[in-house]
N, C-alpha and C positions, 0 to 999 in steps of 0.2 A: 504494500500500500504506500503510495507516494504522498508527499505533503499536499499535493494539489487535488487529491481525491475528495477531501472534505472542506467545505467552506465554513469555518467557525469564526465567530466574532472574537476580537481580542478581549480577554477577560483579565481582571486583576484581582488578587486576593483582598478581602476586606472583612472586617468583623470577626465574630467567633465562628468556629467550625459549625456547620449545619444551619447557620443563620444567614438569611438572604438579605443583601443590601442592594439597592438599585440606584441608578444614576438618573439624570433628568430624562434620558431616553428610555427609561425602564429596562435597561439591560441588566441581567443578573451578573453579580460580581463575586460569586462564591469561590470560583476556581479559575486558574489559568487554563486555557485550552490545552496548553502543553502538558499540564498535569493529568489530563484525561487520555493522552495518547497511549499509555500502556494498556488501557482496556479496549481500545478500538479493535484489536485482533483477537480478543478472547472469544472463543466459540461458545455459542449458546444453542440449545435445542429448542425449536419452536414447533408446536403442534396446533393445528386447527382441527378440532374434533367436531364432526358434523352429527355424530350420534354414536350410541353404543348398543350392543346386543350380546347375548350369551347363548351358546348352543353346545351340545355334546360334540366330542371329537368326531364321532361317526357321521354326524350331520355335516360337519365342517368338511370332511373328506369327500362328501358327495357334491360339493359345490363345484361349479364349472363356469365357463363363459356364458353370460346371460342369466346367471342365477341372481335372484333378488333377495336382499337381506332386509328384514324389517328392523328399523332402528327405533330408539326411544324418543325421537323428536318428530315434530310435524313439519311439513313444508313451510318455509318462511320463518321458522323459529330461529332465534340467534344461535350461533355456534360458539363454542368455548375456545379460547385461545390460551395456550399454556406456554410458559417460558421456563425451561429447566424444571418441568413437571409441576409448576405452580400456576394456578389459574390467575391470569392477570387482566383479562379483557373478554368481551363478547363482541361478536361482529357478524357480518353478512358475507356470503359468498358472492363474488362478482366475476365477470368475464372481461379480460383485458387482452386484446389482440389474440383471440382464440385460446387463451390460457386462463386457468382458474386463479383467482386471487381472493384475498380477504380484506374487507374494509372494517376497521375497528369502529364500533358504534358506542361502546361503553368501556371505560377503564375502571377496573374494580379497585377499591381501596383495600389495603392490607388489613386483615382482621387483627393482627398482632400489634399494629401501630408502628411497625418498623419501616 
């Protein structure tokens, strides 16, 4: 990843850790963009779960092309978005240039307050 891949505003440290301070332009001033560079290449696992089901192994082995699985969700219902096995958002499936994608419609707040 080159330095030109991301366009980040220049940030300067200010205040106590975890406390946000803003300038006249309302730019966050918590961290230097350079301080965040080490995490840019950290891999994360992202899952968009459209539904779930359970079945015996014997039934699973009978599945083939064209098989239909009944899921626990209805058409149009929000899907769950997990990052590193943690539910962080809900969204909708979208089609972009003949590919499937996900639009986040709701960011979930952490129950533990972290």
